[in-house]
C-alpha positions, 0 to 999 in steps of 0.5 A: 320818182324821175330823179331817181331813174335819171340817177340810175341811168349810167348803172343801167347802161353799164350793167345791162340791168332790168328795171323792176317796180317793187312797192314805193321804190325801184329795185335793179337786178341783174338779168343773169347773175345778182353781182351788180353793184348799183345803188338799189341792188345794194340797198335791197341786200341790206335791210338797215339800209331801208329807205332811198330818200330823206325823211323830208322827201319821205314825209311829203310822199306820205302826205301826198297819199290820198284819204279819199277816192282811193282804189278800194273806194272807187272799186266799191262804188262801181260794184255797189252802184252796178248793184242798184245802190245809190249813195252820197259821198263824204257827206259832211253833215255825217260824223266821220265823213264816211266814204259812202252814205246809203240814206235809204238803208240808214247806213254808212260805209268806210273803206279803211286802209289797213296800214293807216287804221292798224288792221290786224292783217298781213298788209299791216306792218309796224314801220322800222323808222320813226316807230314812236311817231307812227305808233302814236299816229296810227293809235290816234286813228284807231281811237278816232275810229271807236269815237266816230263809230259811237257818234254814228250809232247815237245818231241812228246810223249803221256802220259797215267797215270794208278793209283794204285786205278784202280787196287786194293782197293774198287774203283778198276775197272774190268781187262777187262774194265782197258785193254779195256781202256788202249788199246782204248787210245794207239790206239787213238791219244789223248796226255793225258790220266788218268785211276783211280779207280771208284768214291765212 
């Protein structure tokens, strides 16, 4: 990101631009009329120029995304701890290394990212580049999720999945509703639970 900012400095000085952060890249827009010819503006106007970095850089960026201690997971921890629930984190002795393990309730919780686990919601879109790679990767993630649930069920664990869209985006539910639903399921005897965003 610092390299991108540095490379765009001349454009920002000469065009009197404002800088807007949009998703994973920086888009440059003119404050008045959108007639600027800076690189990011041109990229935003042409969908076929989707990526501003090389495939190698993009690969490193994607590899750097956390699979533990994500924002949704940290939020869930805080809410449930405040509600009085105690848990273990990423236990290696439990199949699938769940994000949270609740021994008292015989339950585990997964905070799933909608993209990485191929959820059917507005947060998931198939990438337009390297489509076969992503279909294979996300397909493997889905298959592994099914296997892990079977292993957990066989081991006597109950499984709750909280999807990212329940915590962010236009389909998110309120934190009060979220923690109530989590608490209700944990105190129940239901074997499988799933909390996702509202239907749009």
